[in-house]
MIZASE-936201 format. One record per residue (C-alpha): residue number from 1; residue in one letter; chain; x, y, z. Coordinates in Angstrom, 1 decimal. Last residue first. Layout:
PT num residu chaine      x      y      z
PT NUM      a      A      X      Y      Z
...
% end
This chain:
PT num residu chaine      x      y      z
PT 484      q      A  305.2    8.2   21.3
PT 483      e      A  303.0    4.9   20.4
PT 482      e      A  299.9    5.8   19.1
PT 481      i      A  296.5    5.9   21.5
PT 480      e      A  293.4    6.0   19.3
PT 479      f      A  290.1    7.7   21.0
PT 478      s      A  286.3    6.6   21.4
PT 477      f      A  283.2    8.3   22.4
PT 476      a      A  279.6    7.2   22.9
PT 475      a      A  276.5    8.6   24.8
PT 474      r      A  273.5    7.7   27.1
PT 473      q      A  271.1   10.0   28.7
PT 472      i      A  268.7    9.2   31.9
PT 471      q      A  266.2   11.4   32.8
PT 470      g      A  265.2   10.5   36.4
PT 469      f      A  264.8   14.2   38.0
PT 468      e      A  267.6   14.2   39.4
PT 467      d      A  269.9   13.3   36.4
PT 466      e      A  270.6   10.0   35.2
PT 465      t      A  273.8    9.8   33.1
PT 464      t      A  275.4    6.8   31.3
PT 463      v      A  279.3    7.1   29.3
PT 462      e      A  279.9    4.6   26.9
PT 461      v      A  283.6    4.9   26.2
PT 460      r      A  285.9    2.5   23.4
PT 459      h      A  289.5    2.2   23.1
PT 458      i      A  291.5    2.1   19.9
PT 457      g      A  294.8    1.2   19.4
PT 456      i      A  298.1    1.2   22.2
PT 455      a      A  297.3   -0.1   25.7
PT 454      l      A  296.1    2.4   28.3
PT 453      n      A  299.5    1.9   30.8
PT 452      n      A  298.5    6.0   32.5
PT 451      p      A  294.9    5.1   33.4
PT 450      l      A  292.2    7.3   32.6
PT 449      l      A  291.4    9.9   35.2
PT 448      y      A  287.3   10.1   35.2
PT 447      e      A  285.7   14.0   35.6
PT 446      w      A  282.3   14.9   35.7
PT 445      i      A  281.0   18.5   34.5
PT 444      h      A  277.5   20.3   35.1
PT 443      a      A  278.0   23.7   36.8
PT 442      s      A  280.9   24.8   34.7
PT 441      r      A  283.6   26.8   35.3
PT 440      t      A  283.4   29.9   32.5
PT 439      p      A  285.4   29.9   29.4
PT 438      a      A  285.7   33.4   27.7
PT 437      g      A  282.7   34.5   25.6
PT 436      i      A  282.9   33.4   22.0
PT 435      q      A  285.1   34.5   18.9
PT 434      s      A  283.7   34.2   15.4
PT 433      d      A  285.0   38.2   14.2
PT 432      t      A  288.1   36.4   15.1
PT 431      g      A  290.9   37.3   17.6
PT 430      l      A  290.0   34.4   19.7
PT 429      l      A  288.7   31.3   17.5
PT 428      k      A  290.5   28.7   18.4
PT 427      q      A  291.8   29.8   21.8
PT 426      y      A  287.9   29.8   22.5
PT 425      i      A  287.3   26.3   21.0
PT 424      l      A  289.8   24.5   23.0
PT 423      d      A  289.0   25.9   26.0
PT 422      v      A  285.1   25.2   25.3
PT 421      y      A  286.1   21.5   24.6
PT 420      p      A  288.0   21.5   28.0
PT 419      d      A  284.9   22.5   29.8
PT 418      t      A  285.8   24.9   32.5
PT 417      r      A  285.7   23.3   36.0
PT 416      v      A  283.3   22.6   39.0
PT 415      t      A  283.8   18.7   39.0
PT 414      y      A  281.3   15.9   39.8
PT 413      i      A  283.9   12.4   39.8
PT 412      m      A  282.7    9.9   37.6
PT 411      p      A  281.5    6.7   38.4
PT 410      l      A  283.0    3.1   37.1
PT 409      e      A  280.7    0.8   34.9
PT 408      p      A  281.7   -2.4   34.3
PT 407      f      A  284.3   -2.9   31.5
PT 406      g      A  283.4   -2.8   28.1
PT 405      n      A  286.0   -0.5   26.8
PT 404      l      A  286.1    2.0   29.4
PT 403      s      A  282.4    2.0   30.6
PT 402      v      A  281.9    5.0   32.4
PT 401      r      A  278.9    6.8   34.9
PT 400      v      A  277.6    9.8   35.7
PT 399      t      A  274.8   10.4   38.6
PT 398      d      A  272.9   13.8   38.7
PT 397      r      A  273.0   15.6   42.3
PT 396      v      A  275.6   18.0   41.4
PT 395      g      A  274.2   19.8   38.3
PT 394      g      A  273.4   19.1   34.4
PT 393      d      A  271.9   21.6   31.9
PT 392      f      A  274.0   19.5   29.4
PT 391      l      A  276.0   16.8   31.0
PT 390      n      A  279.9   18.2   30.0
PT 389      v      A  281.8   14.7   30.6
PT 388      v      A  285.4   14.7   30.8
PT 387      l      A  287.6   12.2   30.0
PT 386      k      A  291.3   12.8   32.0
PT 385      t      A  294.7   12.4   31.1
PT 384      g      A  296.9   12.3   34.2
PT 383      a      A  299.8   11.3   32.3
PT 382      q      A  299.6   12.0   28.7
PT 381      l      A  298.6    9.5   26.4
PT 380      s      A  300.0    9.5   22.6
PT 379      g      A  297.8   10.1   19.7
PT 378      r      A  294.5   10.4   18.2
PT 377      n      A  291.7   12.2   19.4
PT 376      i      A  291.9   14.7   16.3
PT 375      s      A  294.9   15.0   14.0
PT 374      d      A  295.3   17.7   11.9
PT 373      s      A  298.5   18.9   13.3
PT 372      q      A  299.9   15.4   12.6
PT 371      s      A  302.8   14.8   15.4
PT 370      s      A  300.6   13.7   18.1
PT 369      e      A  299.5   14.6   21.8
PT 368      l      A  296.2   13.3   22.7
PT 367      i      A  294.0   16.1   24.0
PT 366      p      A  294.6   17.1   28.0
PT 365      d      A  291.6   16.8   29.0
PT 364      l      A  289.9   14.5   26.5
PT 363      a      A  285.9   15.3   25.6
PT 362      i      A  282.7   13.8   25.9
PT 361      r      A  279.6   15.8   25.6
PT 360      l      A  276.2   15.4   26.8
PT 359      r      A  272.4   15.7   26.3
PT 358      r      A  272.9   15.3   21.9
PT 357      g      A  270.6   15.5   19.1
PT 356      a      A  272.3   18.5   17.9
PT 355      d      A  275.9   19.3   19.9
PT 354      p      A  277.6   20.4   16.5
PT 353      g      A  275.0   22.5   15.2
PT 352      f      A  271.3   22.0   14.3
PT 351      p      A  268.0   20.8   15.6
PT 350      f      A  268.5   23.1   18.9
PT 349      p      A  269.7   21.6   21.9
PT 348      i      A  266.2   20.5   24.0
PT 347      f      A  266.8   21.0   27.6
PT 346      e      A  264.0   18.3   29.5
PT 345      p      A  262.2   20.0   33.1
PT 344      v      A  260.3   16.8   34.7
PT 343      v      A  257.8   18.2   37.2
PT 342      d      A  255.4   16.6   39.7
PT 341      i      A  252.6   18.3   41.1
PT 340      g      A  249.9   16.6   39.0
PT 339      d      A  252.5   15.6   35.9
PT 338      f      A  254.0   18.2   34.7
PT 337      k      A  256.4   18.5   31.8
PT 336      l      A  258.5   21.1   31.2
PT 335      l      A  260.0   21.0   27.6
PT 334      y      A  263.1   23.1   27.7
PT 333      f      A  265.3   25.5   25.0
PT 332      g      A  268.3   25.8   23.5
PT 331      n      A  271.8   26.8   23.2
PT 330      p      A  274.4   24.7   23.8
PT 329      n      A  276.3   24.0   27.3
PT 328      g      A  279.7   24.3   27.1
PT 327      d      A  279.5   26.7   30.3
PT 326      q      A  280.7   29.8   28.3
PT 325      m      A  277.3   29.0   26.6
PT 324      m      A  277.8   27.8   22.7
PT 323      a      A  276.2   30.5   20.5
PT 322      d      A  276.7   28.5   16.8
PT 321      r      A  275.8   31.4   14.6
PT 320      v      A  273.0   31.2   12.1
PT 319      g      A  274.0   31.6    8.5
PT 318      r      A  272.5   28.6    7.4
PT 317      p      A  275.6   27.3    6.1
PT 316      d      A  276.6   27.6   10.1
PT 315      v      A  278.6   30.9   11.3
PT 314      v      A  281.2   29.8   13.9
PT 313      g      A  280.3   31.6   17.6
PT 312      t      A  279.2   34.8   19.0
PT 311      t      A  276.9   37.4   16.9
PT 310      w      A  273.7   35.7   18.5
PT 309      g      A  274.7   35.5   22.0
PT 308      n      A  276.4   32.9   24.5
PT 307      g      A  273.3   30.6   24.1
PT 306      r      A  270.6   33.0   22.5
PT 305      v      A  267.6   30.2   23.9
PT 304      e      A  269.4   30.5   27.4
PT 303      a      A  270.0   27.4   29.6
PT 302      l      A  267.5   27.7   32.3
PT 301      t      A  268.5   29.0   36.3
PT 300      h      A  266.7   26.2   37.9
PT 299      a      A  265.8   27.0   41.5
PT 298      i      A  265.3   23.5   42.7
PT 297      w      A  263.3   22.6   46.2
PT 296      p      A  263.9   21.0   49.2
PT 295      t      A  260.8   19.6   51.6
PT 294      g      A  260.1   22.2   54.0
PT 293      k      A  261.6   24.7   56.3
PT 292      w      A  263.6   27.1   53.9
PT 291      g      A  265.6   29.2   55.6
PT 290      h      A  268.5   28.9   52.8
PT 289      n      A  270.5   26.8   54.3
PT 288      h      A  267.4   24.5   55.2
PT 287      n      A  267.0   23.7   51.8
PT 286      i      A  267.0   25.2   48.3
PT 285      e      A  268.8   23.0   45.6
PT 284      v      A  270.0   25.0   43.0
PT 283      k      A  270.2   23.9   39.2
PT 282      f      A  272.4   26.1   37.4
PT 281      s      A  273.1   26.7   34.0
PT 280      n      A  276.4   28.9   32.9
PT 279      s      A  277.2   31.9   30.9
PT 278      s      A  274.6   33.2   29.7
PT 277      d      A  273.0   34.3   32.8
PT 276      h      A  269.9   35.9   32.5
PT 275      g      A  267.5   33.1   32.7
PT 274      a      A  264.9   31.8   35.7
PT 273      i      A  262.5   28.9   36.7
PT 272      g      A  261.6   28.1   40.2
PT 271      y      A  259.9   25.3   41.9
PT 270      i      A  258.2   24.8   44.9
PT 269      n      A  255.7   22.1   46.6
PT 268      e      A  254.8   21.6   50.4
PT 267      f      A  253.7   25.8   50.8
PT 266      s      A  253.7   27.3   54.2
PT 265      n      A  257.4   28.8   53.2
PT 264      l      A  256.4   30.7   50.7
PT 263      i      A  255.8   34.1   51.9
PT 262      e      A  259.1   33.5   53.9
PT 261      i      A  261.2   32.2   51.1
PT 260      l      A  260.3   35.7   48.7
PT 259      e      A  261.5   37.6   51.8
PT 258      t      A  264.7   35.2   51.5
PT 257      f      A  265.0   36.0   47.9
PT 256      n      A  265.6   39.8   48.6
PT 255      e      A  269.0   40.4   46.8
PT 254      t      A  267.9   38.2   43.7
PT 253      g      A  271.1   36.4   42.2
PT 252      p      A  273.5   36.6   39.4
PT 251      g      A  276.0   33.8   39.0
PT 250      t      A  278.2   31.7   41.5
PT 249      t      A  280.8   29.1   40.9
PT 248      p      A  282.1   27.4   44.3
PT 247      l      A  285.4   27.7   45.3
PT 246      s      A  287.2   24.5   45.6
PT 245      k      A  286.8   21.0   46.5
PT 244      g      A  283.4   20.6   48.0
PT 243      d      A  281.5   20.7   44.2
PT 242      d      A  279.4   23.7   44.4
PT 241      a      A  277.5   25.3   42.3
PT 240      t      A  275.7   28.5   42.9
PT 239      a      A  272.8   30.4   41.3
PT 238      l      A  269.8   31.8   43.4
PT 237      l      A  266.7   33.3   42.7
PT 236      p      A  267.8   33.9   39.2
PT 235      i      A  267.4   37.2   37.4
PT 234      h      A  264.4   36.8   34.9
PT 233      t      A  261.6   35.3   37.1
PT 232      a      A  259.3   32.6   37.5
PT 231      i      A  258.0   30.2   40.2
PT 230      v      A  256.3   27.7   39.7
PT 229      i      A  254.1   26.7   42.9
PT 228      l      A  253.1   23.1   43.3
PT 227      k      A  249.8   22.3   44.8
PT 226      n      A  249.3   21.2   48.1
PT 225      t      A  249.0   24.5   49.9
PT 224      p      A  245.6   24.9   48.4
PT 223      v      A  246.4   28.6   46.8
PT 222      s      A  243.2   30.7   47.7
PT 221      e      A  245.8   33.1   50.2
PT 220      l      A  248.4   33.1   47.5
PT 219      d      A  247.2   35.9   45.4
PT 218      n      A  247.3   38.0   48.7
PT 217      k      A  250.8   37.1   49.6
PT 216      l      A  252.1   37.5   45.9
PT 215      w      A  250.5   41.0   45.6
PT 214      d      A  252.5   42.1   48.9
PT 213      l      A  255.5   40.8   47.5
PT 212      q      A  254.8   42.4   44.1
PT 211      r      A  254.2   46.1   45.9
PT 210      a      A  257.5   45.1   47.9
PT 209      s      A  259.1   45.0   44.9
PT 208      i      A  261.2   41.8   43.9
PT 207      f      A  265.2   42.3   44.1
PT 206      g      A  268.0   41.5   41.6
PT 205      r      A  269.7   44.8   40.2
PT 204      y      A  269.7   47.7   38.1
PT 203      n      A  272.2   50.3   37.2
PT 202      g      A  271.6   53.2   35.1
PT 201      a      A  271.6   53.6   31.2
PT 200      r      A  274.1   56.1   30.1
PT 199      s      A  274.2   58.9   27.3
PT 198      s      A  271.0   60.9   28.4
PT 197      d      A  272.4   60.7   32.0
PT 196      e      A  271.8   58.5   34.9
PT 195      v      A  268.7   56.6   33.7
PT 194      g      A  266.7   54.9   36.8
PT 193      a      A  268.0   52.2   39.7
PT 192      y      A  265.9   49.8   37.4
PT 191      e      A  264.3   46.5   39.8
PT 190      v      A  264.7   43.5   37.6
PT 189      n      A  262.9   41.2   39.8
PT 188      n      A  259.1   40.8   38.0
PT 187      l      A  257.7   37.7   39.0
PT 186      a      A  255.7   35.2   37.3
PT 185      v      A  253.8   33.1   39.4
PT 184      f      A  252.3   29.7   38.0
PT 183      h      A  249.7   27.4   40.2
PT 182      i      A  250.3   24.0   39.3
PT 181      s      A  247.9   21.1   39.7
PT 180      g      A  246.5   21.6   36.4
PT 179      e      A  247.3   25.1   34.7
PT 178      d      A  246.3   27.6   37.1
PT 177      f      A  247.7   31.4   36.1
PT 176      s      A  249.6   34.4   38.1
PT 175      y      A  250.7   37.8   37.1
PT 174      y      A  253.6   40.2   37.0
PT 173      t      A  255.1   42.5   34.1
PT 172      p      A  251.7   43.5   32.9
PT 171      g      A  250.4   43.6   29.3
PT 170      f      A  252.8   42.3   26.8
PT 169      h      A  253.4   45.0   23.9
PT 168      h      A  252.2   48.3   26.0
PT 167      k      A  253.4   46.7   29.2
PT 166      y      A  256.8   46.0   27.3
PT 165      t      A  257.2   49.6   25.8
PT 164      e      A  256.5   50.8   29.7
PT 163      n      A  258.7   48.6   31.6
PT 162      a      A  261.0   51.3   33.3
PT 161      f      A  258.4   53.6   34.7
PT 160      l      A  257.8   52.1   38.0
PT 159      a      A  261.9   51.4   38.3
PT 158      n      A  262.8   55.2   38.2
PT 157      p      A  263.9   57.8   35.9
PT 156      s      A  263.3   56.0   32.4
PT 155      e      A  265.2   56.2   29.4
PT 154      f      A  266.6   52.5   29.9
PT 153      n      A  262.8   51.7   29.0
PT 152      l      A  263.9   48.1   29.9
PT 151      d      A  263.5   44.6   27.8
PT 150      h      A  267.0   43.6   28.3
PT 149      n      A  267.2   43.5   31.8
PT 148      g      A  264.3   41.4   31.8
PT 147      p      A  260.5   41.1   31.4
PT 146      l      A  257.9   38.3   31.9
PT 145      y      A  256.0   36.7   28.9
PT 144      w      A  253.3   34.2   27.9
PT 143      q      A  252.8   32.7   24.9
PT 142      p      A  249.4   30.7   24.3
PT 141      i      A  250.0   27.9   21.6
PT 140      d      A  250.0   27.7   17.8
PT 139      m      A  253.5   27.9   17.5
PT 138      l      A  253.7   30.5   14.4
PT 137      s      A  252.8   33.0   17.3
PT 136      m      A  256.6   33.2   18.0
PT 135      m      A  257.2   34.7   15.1
PT 134      r      A  254.4   37.4   15.5
PT 133      k      A  255.7   38.4   18.7
PT 132      h      A  259.1   38.9   17.4
PT 131      r      A  257.8   41.0   14.4
PT 130      d      A  256.1   43.3   16.8
PT 129      y      A  258.6   43.5   20.0
PT 128      i      A  261.9   44.1   17.0
PT 127      t      A  261.3   48.0   18.6
PT 126      l      A  262.3   47.1   21.8
PT 125      n      A  266.1   47.3   20.5
PT 124      d      A  268.1   46.8   23.9
PT 123      f      A  267.7   43.2   23.3
PT 122      a      A  264.4   41.5   23.1
PT 121      v      A  262.4   39.2   24.8
PT 120      d      A  264.8   39.4   27.7
PT 119      g      A  262.5   37.6   30.3
PT 118      v      A  261.7   34.2   31.3
PT 117      t      A  259.5   33.3   27.9
PT 116      i      A  257.1   31.2   28.6
PT 115      g      A  254.9   28.6   26.1
PT 114      f      A  251.9   27.0   26.3
PT 113      k      A  249.7   23.5   26.6
PT 112      a      A  253.0   22.1   24.6
PT 111      n      A  252.1   19.4   21.9
PT 110      y      A  255.5   18.5   21.3
PT 109      p      A  254.8   19.8   17.6
PT 108      n      A  253.2   22.9   18.5
PT 107      g      A  252.6   24.0   14.7
PT 106      i      A  255.6   25.6   14.3
PT 105      l      A  258.6   24.4   16.6
PT 104      p      A  261.5   23.9   14.7
PT 103      n      A  260.9   27.0   12.7
PT 102      v      A  260.5   28.7   15.9
PT 101      l      A  263.5   28.1   17.7
PT 100      e      A  267.0   28.1   15.7
PT  99      e      A  265.7   29.5   12.2
PT  98      r      A  263.3   32.1   14.0
PT  97      l      A  265.9   33.2   16.7
PT  96      m      A  268.4   33.3   13.7
PT  95      d      A  266.3   35.8   11.7
PT  94      e      A  265.7   37.8   15.0
PT  93      t      A  269.5   37.8   14.7
PT  92      s      A  269.4   39.6   11.6
PT  91      d      A  266.9   41.8   12.4
PT  90      y      A  268.7   43.2   15.2
PT  89      r      A  269.1   42.8   18.4
PT  88      a      A  267.7   39.3   19.3
PT  87      q      A  266.8   38.3   23.3
PT  86      t      A  265.6   34.9   23.1
PT  85      d      A  266.3   35.0   26.6
PT  84      a      A  265.2   32.1   28.4
PT  83      f      A  262.4   29.8   26.9
PT  82      g      A  260.2   26.9   28.8
PT  81      h      A  257.7   25.1   26.9
PT  80      a      A  255.2   23.6   28.1
PT  79      k      A  253.8   20.1   28.8
PT  78      f      A  250.7   18.3   30.5
PT  77      r      A  249.1   16.0   32.7
PT  76      l      A  246.8   17.2   35.3
PT  75      s      A  244.2   17.7   32.0
PT  74      s      A  242.4   20.4   30.4
PT  73      t      A  241.4   19.5   27.0
PT  72      t      A  237.8   20.5   27.5
PT  71      d      A  239.3   24.1   28.5
PT  70      q      A  235.6   26.0   29.9
PT  69      y      A  236.4   29.6   28.2
PT  68      l      A  237.0   32.6   30.4
PT  67      a      A  236.1   36.1   29.0
PT  66      f      A  237.2   39.0   31.3
PT  65      d      A  235.0   42.2   31.6
PT  64      i      A  235.5   45.6   32.8
PT  63      q      A  232.3   47.6   33.8
PT  62      d      A  232.4   51.4   34.5
PT  61      p      A  234.9   51.7   32.3
PT  60      l      A  237.8   54.1   33.5
PT  59      p      A  237.8   57.0   31.6
PT  58      g      A  240.2   57.2   28.1
PT  57      t      A  242.8   54.6   27.3
PT  56      p      A  245.6   57.3   25.9
PT  55      d      A  248.7   55.4   24.4
PT  54      t      A  250.6   53.1   26.0
PT  53      v      A  254.3   53.2   24.8
PT  52      p      A  256.4   53.0   21.9
PT  51      f      A  260.0   53.2   21.5
PT  50      l      A  262.4   56.0   22.7
PT  49      w      A  260.3   57.6   25.3
PT  48      e      A  261.3   61.3   25.8
PT  47      v      A  260.9   61.5   29.5
PT  46      s      A  260.7   65.0   31.1
PT  45      t      A  261.6   64.9   35.1
PT  44      g      A  259.9   66.3   38.0
PT  43      a      A  259.0   62.7   39.2
PT  42      i      A  257.9   61.8   35.8
PT  41      e      A  256.8   64.0   33.2
PT  40      t      A  256.0   62.3   29.9
PT  39      p      A  253.3   60.2   31.1
PT  38      t      A  252.2   56.7   29.2
PT  37      g      A  248.8   57.8   28.2
PT  36      e      A  246.4   59.9   29.5
PT  35      p      A  243.7   57.5   30.6
PT  34      y      A  246.2   54.8   31.2
PT  33      h      A  244.1   51.8   32.8
PT  32      r      A  245.5   49.0   31.0
PT  31      y      A  243.3   46.0   30.9
PT  30      f      A  244.4   42.3   31.5
PT  29      f      A  243.6   38.9   30.6
PT  28      e      A  243.9   38.6   26.8
PT  27      p      A  246.4   35.8   26.4
PT  26      i      A  249.3   36.3   24.1
PT  25      n      A  248.7   34.4   20.8
PT  24      n      A  249.6   37.1   18.3
PT  23      e      A  246.5   38.1   17.1
PT  22      d      A  245.0   38.1   20.6
PT  21      l      A  244.2   35.3   22.9
PT  20      p      A  240.9   34.2   24.6
PT  19      l      A  242.0   32.5   27.8
PT  18      s      A  241.3   29.0   28.7
PT  17      y      A  239.7   27.5   32.0
PT  16      d      A  240.2   24.0   33.8
PT  15      a      A  242.7   26.1   36.0
PT  14      p      A  242.0   29.2   37.0
PT  13      k      A  243.2   32.1   35.2
PT  12      s      A  244.7   34.9   37.1
PT  11      i      A  242.7   38.5   36.6
PT  10      f      A  244.2   41.8   35.5
PT   9      l      A  244.1   45.2   35.8
PT   8      i      A  247.0   47.2   35.1
PT   7      e      A  247.6   50.6   36.4
PT   6      t      A  249.3   53.7   35.3
PT   5      p      A  246.2   56.1   36.2
PT   4      a      A  245.0   54.6   39.6
PT   3      l      A  242.1   51.7   39.7
PT   2      d      A  239.6   52.0   42.3
PT   1      i      A  237.9   49.1   41.7
% end
């Protein structure tokens, strides 16, 4: 094989086989060819690397072997963990990550086949990689990674050498593997423009390089067109939500998404996962409006492990912050449940904090007026008051129904707006060291206009939701109306 210096040779694991793992449960499917190590002279520029990069590997061996083991537990039905933006910068925030994410998953209680982190493994401080890998290994499953914009070597003069520390720790920035009837493809869509000066990092954009697209064409040549292709990127492929009544809310996207569409168009089943957007989670249907010719599929911007950030929100008794996202989504992770070519992504909020164990939140907008400043959901009802539901990680194709005081269920109205709970918390914490990010218009809110003539007394609310994947959630709520 003709392998140029600073290239990484890797294989694509077939289904029914497993790979050897290193001491941190990272699959060993690649060989770094860095005969003289990561260069310090690039495009006529001297580079002083701030974080560890690859040491010299010497001449290319005559033979490179990759081990594959028959997987006796292989099945068309399996589960995997999806993690978006673990993104700790300091030892203290890595502590929070351990408490929130790692401890509940030690020993693989969900029986997941593997985990995949869709970028922003760290937050600019890449010295934390060693500790992070050791912690994630406690889950006792293979851990796949791909890079995000906070995993860059900002001192690099160009995109080609922008992930040298990431490659040193995790291997290639794009790759594929098979599990069951699924072909997983990880792509690096963070294109770095290069350092601007010694004190300022350069810009980046969501863009898939021509080299990766060429590789992907070759990679998919041997993949049956009826398999499910899971595309994992850091920056979303497309992020938008529209209620048909107001301006859509949008997030970051991939500039040359249409080029990817052209490559994938011959395949029947696609699902995309990404992270990056700490303000909102999105489930965008990719259809004929985007140049897609087949069955519509979902480009899913996952809610983040670090939520709006490990330094935002109130500190709980453990010393961990309530890092709620700006759309009102609690931080958490995903259990991706695969059955043949079908996938059901279950969002799981972390098991502590105000939303522990819940999949939706119910609030009133505006809150009830009371002469007692410490009242909670008790007071007089204003005309136009709405019941508002935030279905965590929901989307426009989900249904939400409400029963008021035991009467038959009625549909709630999908609305792109801020979560009134987030509005309230933002104002309450503004100017404190627990301040959260400003509320953003959420992609998963539903409203129901309450009757103005509700009787004095306590009122019962029961909400039932069903998402586009068939997952049903239920929650209850109550409020008390008093005389003015």
